[in-house]
C-alpha positions as CSV (number, residue, x, y, z in Angstrom):
1,M,0.0,0.0,0.0
2,L,2.9,2.4,0.8
3,T,4.7,1.5,-2.1
4,S,1.8,2.3,-4.5
5,I,1.5,5.7,-2.7
6,L,4.8,6.5,-3.1
7,L,4.7,5.4,-6.8
8,F,1.8,7.7,-7.4
9,L,3.3,10.6,-5.9
10,V,6.5,10.1,-8.4
11,L,4.0,9.6,-11.3
12,L,2.4,13.0,-10.1
13,Y,5.8,14.8,-10.0
14,Y,6.7,13.9,-13.6
15,L,3.2,14.7,-14.8
16,V,3.4,18.2,-13.6
17,K,6.9,18.3,-15.1
18,A,5.6,17.4,-18.2
19,T,2.8,19.6,-18.4
20,I,5.0,22.6,-17.5
21,I,7.3,21.9,-20.4
22,S,4.3,21.4,-22.8
23,H,3.2,24.7,-21.9
24,R,6.4,26.2,-22.7
25,L,6.7,24.6,-26.0
26,R,3.4,25.9,-26.8
27,S,4.9,29.5,-26.3
28,Y,7.7,28.7,-28.7
29,D,5.1,27.4,-31.4
30,L,3.8,31.1,-31.0
31,R,7.1,32.7,-31.2
32,R,7.9,30.6,-34.3
33,L,4.8,32.0,-35.9
34,L,5.9,35.5,-35.4
35,I,9.4,35.3,-36.0
36,I,9.7,33.1,-39.2
37,P,7.6,35.6,-41.4
38,V,10.2,38.6,-40.4
39,F,13.5,36.9,-40.5
40,A,13.0,34.2,-43.1
41,P,12.8,36.5,-46.2
42,H,16.3,38.0,-45.1
43,G,17.8,34.4,-45.1
44,E,18.6,35.0,-41.5
45,S,19.1,31.9,-39.0
46,I,16.1,31.8,-36.2
47,N,18.0,28.9,-34.4
48,H,19.3,31.1,-31.8
49,F,15.7,32.3,-31.1
50,L,14.4,28.9,-30.7
51,K,17.3,27.6,-28.9
52,G,15.1,26.6,-25.7
53,E,12.6,24.7,-27.7
54,I,15.3,22.5,-29.3
55,E,16.6,21.6,-25.9
56,L,13.0,21.0,-24.4
57,R,11.6,18.8,-26.9
58,P,14.0,15.6,-26.1
59,K,13.3,16.3,-22.4
60,L,9.4,16.1,-23.0
61,K,9.7,12.9,-25.0
62,N,11.8,11.3,-22.2
63,L,9.3,12.5,-19.4
64,K,6.4,11.0,-21.5
65,K,8.4,7.7,-21.4
66,I,8.9,8.1,-17.7
67,V,5.0,8.9,-17.2
68,Y,3.9,5.8,-19.1
69,L,6.2,3.3,-17.4
70,L,5.1,4.7,-14.0
71,F,1.7,4.6,-14.8
72,A,1.8,1.0,-16.2
73,L,3.7,-0.1,-13.1
74,L,1.1,1.6,-10.9
75,I,-1.5,-0.3,-12.7
76,I,0.2,-3.6,-12.3
77,M,0.9,-3.0,-8.6
78,S,-2.6,-2.0,-8.0
79,V,-3.9,-5.3,-9.7
80,A,-1.4,-7.7,-7.8
81,G,-2.5,-5.9,-4.5
82,Y,-6.2,-6.3,-5.1
83,S,-5.5,-10.0,-6.1
84,T,-3.2,-10.5,-2.9
85,V,-6.0,-8.8,-0.7
86,K,-8.7,-11.0,-2.4
87,A,-6.8,-14.3,-2.1
88,S,-6.1,-13.4,1.6
89,T,-9.8,-12.7,2.1
90,K,-10.8,-16.1,0.8
91,A,-8.0,-17.8,2.6
92,S,-9.1,-16.4,5.8
93,A,-12.9,-17.5,5.1
94,K,-11.9,-20.9,4.2
95,A,-9.9,-21.1,7.3
96,E,-12.5,-20.2,9.7
97,S,-14.2,-23.2,11.2
98,A,-17.9,-23.8,11.4
99,E,-17.7,-23.5,15.6
100,A,-15.9,-19.8,15.1
101,F,-18.8,-18.8,12.7
102,A,-21.2,-20.1,15.1
103,E,-19.5,-17.9,17.8
104,K,-19.9,-14.8,15.4
105,Y,-23.4,-15.8,14.9
106,L,-24.0,-16.3,18.5
107,M,-22.4,-12.8,19.4
108,A,-24.6,-10.9,16.8
109,T,-27.8,-12.6,18.4
110,N,-26.9,-11.7,21.8
111,L,-26.3,-8.0,20.9
112,Q,-29.6,-8.0,18.8
113,Q,-27.5,-6.8,15.8
114,W,-29.9,-8.1,13.3
115,D,-28.8,-6.3,10.3
116,Q,-25.4,-7.9,10.9
117,L,-26.8,-11.2,11.4
118,Y,-28.8,-11.0,8.0
119,T,-25.2,-10.8,6.3
120,Y,-24.3,-14.2,7.7
121,L,-27.5,-15.8,5.9
122,H,-26.7,-18.1,3.2
123,P,-27.2,-16.4,-0.2
124,D,-30.3,-18.4,-0.9
125,T,-32.0,-17.6,2.1
126,Q,-31.3,-13.6,1.5
127,A,-32.7,-14.2,-2.0
128,K,-35.8,-15.4,-0.5
129,F,-36.5,-13.4,2.4
130,T,-35.8,-9.5,2.3
131,R,-33.4,-7.8,5.0
132,E,-36.7,-5.8,6.2
133,R,-38.8,-9.0,6.8
134,F,-35.8,-10.6,8.5
135,I,-35.4,-7.8,10.8
136,A,-38.9,-7.2,11.6
137,D,-39.2,-10.7,12.4
138,R,-36.1,-10.8,14.6
139,K,-37.1,-7.6,16.7
140,Q,-40.7,-9.3,17.2
141,Y,-39.4,-12.8,18.0
142,G,-35.7,-12.8,18.7
143,S,-35.3,-9.9,21.2
144,Q,-36.9,-11.9,24.0
145,F,-34.8,-14.8,23.4
146,A,-31.7,-13.1,23.3
147,T,-32.2,-11.1,26.7
148,S,-33.2,-14.4,28.3
149,I,-29.8,-16.1,27.7
150,K,-27.5,-16.4,30.5
151,D,-24.7,-18.4,28.6
152,Y,-24.2,-20.7,25.8
153,K,-21.6,-22.9,24.5
154,V,-20.8,-24.0,20.9
155,E,-20.0,-27.9,20.8
156,T,-18.3,-29.6,18.2
157,A,-19.8,-29.5,14.6
158,V,-20.8,-32.6,12.7
159,K,-20.6,-33.0,9.1
160,I,-23.4,-34.5,7.0
161,N,-23.6,-35.5,3.4
162,T,-26.8,-33.8,2.4
163,W,-29.6,-31.7,4.2
164,I,-32.5,-30.3,2.9
165,D,-33.7,-26.6,4.2
166,T,-37.4,-27.8,4.3
167,K,-38.7,-24.7,6.1
168,G,-36.9,-22.0,4.4
169,T,-35.5,-22.3,0.7
170,G,-36.6,-25.9,0.1
171,T,-33.2,-26.6,-1.4
172,E,-30.9,-29.7,-0.8
173,Y,-27.3,-28.8,0.4
174,K,-24.2,-30.9,0.2
175,N,-21.4,-31.1,2.8
176,V,-23.4,-29.3,5.5
177,V,-22.6,-29.2,9.3
178,E,-24.8,-29.4,12.2
179,V,-23.5,-27.4,15.0
180,P,-25.0,-28.0,18.6
181,I,-25.5,-24.8,20.8
182,A,-26.1,-25.5,24.5
183,Y,-28.2,-22.7,25.8
184,N,-28.4,-21.7,29.5
185,F,-31.3,-19.5,30.3
186,K,-31.7,-17.1,33.4
187,D,-34.8,-18.7,34.6
188,G,-32.5,-21.9,35.1
189,T,-33.5,-24.0,32.3
190,S,-31.4,-25.0,29.4
191,V,-31.6,-26.6,26.1
192,T,-29.5,-27.6,22.9
193,I,-30.4,-26.3,19.5
194,T,-28.7,-27.5,16.3
195,V,-28.0,-24.9,13.7
196,H,-27.3,-26.1,10.2
197,L,-24.4,-24.3,8.4
198,A,-23.5,-24.5,4.4
199,K,-20.6,-22.9,2.4
200,A,-21.6,-19.9,0.2
201,P,-20.1,-19.6,-3.3
202,D,-17.3,-17.3,-1.7
203,G,-16.1,-20.1,0.7
204,T,-17.8,-18.6,4.0
205,W,-20.1,-20.3,6.3
206,R,-23.4,-19.3,6.3
207,W,-26.7,-20.3,8.5
208,F,-30.2,-20.7,7.3
209,W,-33.2,-19.1,8.7
210,S,-37.2,-19.1,8.2
211,P,-39.9,-16.8,9.6
212,A,-41.3,-17.4,12.7
213,D,-44.7,-15.4,11.8
214,A,-46.8,-18.4,11.5
215,Q,-50.6,-17.9,11.7
216,L,-51.2,-17.9,15.6
217,I,-54.7,-19.2,16.3
218,E,-56.5,-18.5,19.7
219,H,-57.2,-21.5,21.8
220,G,-60.4,-22.9,21.0
221,Q,-60.6,-21.6,17.4
222,L,-59.8,-23.4,14.2
223,G,-56.7,-23.4,12.1
224,K,-56.9,-24.4,8.4
225,L,-53.7,-25.8,6.8
226,G,-53.4,-28.3,3.9
227,Q,-57.4,-28.8,3.7
228,F,-57.5,-29.7,7.1
229,E,-58.8,-28.1,10.2
230,F,-57.0,-28.2,13.6
231,K,-58.3,-27.3,16.9
232,G,-56.4,-27.3,20.2
233,L,-58.3,-28.9,22.9
234,T,-56.4,-29.6,26.0
235,I,-52.7,-29.5,27.3
236,E,-51.5,-31.2,30.4
237,S,-48.3,-31.5,31.9
238,T,-46.9,-33.9,34.6
239,K,-43.3,-34.8,35.7
240,D,-44.4,-38.6,36.3
241,A,-46.8,-39.2,33.3
242,T,-47.6,-42.7,32.8
243,M,-46.1,-43.8,29.5
244,P,-46.8,-46.6,27.0
245,A,-43.9,-49.4,26.8
246,K,-41.9,-46.9,24.4
247,T,-41.0,-44.3,27.2
248,V,-39.8,-40.8,26.1
249,S,-36.8,-40.9,28.4
250,D,-35.1,-42.9,31.0
251,N,-35.1,-39.6,33.2
252,T,-37.5,-37.8,35.1
253,S,-38.9,-34.9,32.7
254,T,-41.9,-32.7,32.2
255,F,-44.1,-34.4,29.7
256,V,-46.8,-32.3,27.7
257,T,-49.8,-34.2,26.3
258,V,-51.7,-32.2,23.7
259,K,-55.1,-33.3,22.6
260,L,-55.8,-32.0,19.1
261,G,-59.1,-31.8,17.1
262,V,-58.4,-32.7,13.2
263,T,-61.0,-32.6,10.4
264,N,-60.2,-33.7,7.0
265,K,-61.7,-31.0,4.6
266,R,-60.6,-32.8,1.5
267,K,-63.1,-34.9,-0.6
268,S,-61.3,-38.4,0.0
269,L,-59.4,-40.1,2.6
270,A,-56.3,-38.4,3.6
271,Q,-53.1,-38.5,5.9
272,L,-51.4,-36.2,8.1
273,R,-48.0,-37.8,7.1
274,D,-46.7,-34.7,5.3
275,F,-47.5,-32.6,8.3
276,E,-45.2,-31.7,11.0
277,F,-46.1,-30.9,14.7
278,K,-43.9,-29.0,17.2
279,L,-44.2,-27.5,20.5
280,T,-43.1,-24.0,20.7
281,D,-42.3,-22.2,23.9
282,L,-43.8,-18.7,22.9
283,D,-41.7,-16.8,25.3
284,K,-38.4,-18.2,24.4
285,K,-39.2,-19.2,20.8
286,I,-37.6,-22.9,21.6
287,V,-39.2,-25.6,19.5
288,Y,-39.5,-29.1,20.6
289,G,-40.2,-32.1,18.4
290,L,-43.0,-34.7,18.7
291,N,-42.1,-38.0,20.1
292,S,-44.1,-40.0,17.4
293,D,-43.6,-43.4,19.0
294,V,-45.2,-42.8,22.1
295,S,-47.8,-40.4,20.4
296,S,-48.7,-43.3,18.0
297,S,-49.1,-46.0,20.8
298,L,-51.6,-43.6,22.6
299,N,-53.5,-42.9,19.7
300,L,-54.2,-46.6,18.9
301,D,-56.6,-46.6,21.9
302,A,-57.9,-43.1,21.4
303,Q,-61.6,-42.6,21.0
304,K,-63.7,-40.0,19.1
305,P,-62.9,-42.2,17.0
306,A,-59.8,-44.1,17.5
307,V,-57.1,-43.0,14.8
308,Y,-53.6,-43.8,14.4
309,L,-51.4,-40.8,14.2
310,Y,-51.0,-41.3,10.5
311,S,-54.1,-43.1,9.7
312,N,-56.4,-42.2,6.6
313,L,-58.8,-39.8,8.0
314,S,-62.5,-39.7,6.4
315,P,-63.8,-36.6,5.1
316,N,-65.6,-34.1,7.2
317,L,-65.4,-36.5,10.4
318,E,-63.6,-34.8,13.5
319,S,-60.9,-37.1,15.0
320,E,-58.9,-36.6,18.2
321,L,-55.2,-37.0,18.3
322,T,-53.1,-37.3,21.4
323,L,-49.5,-35.8,21.0
324,I,-46.6,-36.2,23.6
325,F,-43.7,-33.8,23.9
326,E,-40.7,-34.1,26.3
327,V,-39.6,-30.6,27.7
328,P,-37.5,-29.2,30.2
329,A,-40.1,-27.3,32.2
330,E,-43.7,-25.9,32.1
331,A,-44.0,-22.9,30.1
332,N,-46.3,-20.8,27.7
333,Y,-46.5,-23.5,24.8
334,A,-48.1,-23.2,21.4
335,L,-48.6,-26.1,18.9
336,G,-47.0,-25.4,15.6
337,I,-48.1,-27.4,12.6
338,T,-46.2,-26.8,9.3
339,Y,-47.2,-28.2,5.7
340,K,-45.1,-27.4,2.7
341,N,-43.2,-24.4,4.1
342,D,-46.6,-23.1,5.3
343,G,-47.9,-23.3,8.9
344,V,-50.2,-22.3,12.0
345,M,-49.7,-22.2,15.5
346,L,-52.4,-23.1,17.8
347,K,-52.6,-21.4,21.4
348,L,-53.1,-24.0,24.0
349,K,-54.2,-22.0,26.8
């Protein structure tokens, strides 16, 4: 950088010098126009009048060569410097580990730097969701989560061959890593959330995001999704729930049992196999997956009428499903249902 600046200053010096000589030569051109008509008819030599011009023209020619040479050298050094910086940036990006990126991502989250966090998103996610929508969503749903964090720990990343961003871009990505992040909250609870990262075309790690603004349905009201109607009936939690043979966990945990009314509004038999059920802590925005084994076992004996979790549902007949979730503590939960990147959220209280 310093060399380029010095070279530019030298080039500027010679440019000024060449400009001064050019102006002086113009004055000699004017002098020639005035002298030649007067002295030429008398056969007198005019060389002594134009002696300075004869000396200056070779100097100007040499100065032009120097200027051209310096200008070319400056261009070469600028291009070489840009390439070096670009290569250094790429090398630095490639050298950054997934865990280091996760730390950077968490720092921006903790400081609620939503605009900066948007720049860390994968380009495919940025192409689908605008910066304005991302920031509005994070201000509404992310701020409370960020302020509730006591501390966190980034655990070792695990590489997976392929992964589909079903909730966001819907695209399959190769050589993705899963980074587990263990959160401890100020209220004494804790949870581990897995973040998926993939490389962008520039070689940097990026993360994926999808909006949290699913349609929120009040308790007892109908939520419509994929030509089905859903209604939250009851929610119960206990630390000593009596589970079927396939238990949720070997440890004493809090189990949440959700009773859900489902009506198939299609014209023929249909299943819920393409629907995803998750329990969301509305305050912390933490999501818990369904224990499908236990939920399926319970639904074998369910009434009104009895229905397996993924059974064929008859048109216009309300069925009752029982869903089981294992959670760290009681909270303000809602049931999230997604279908083909669309979703509803049923308040359960």
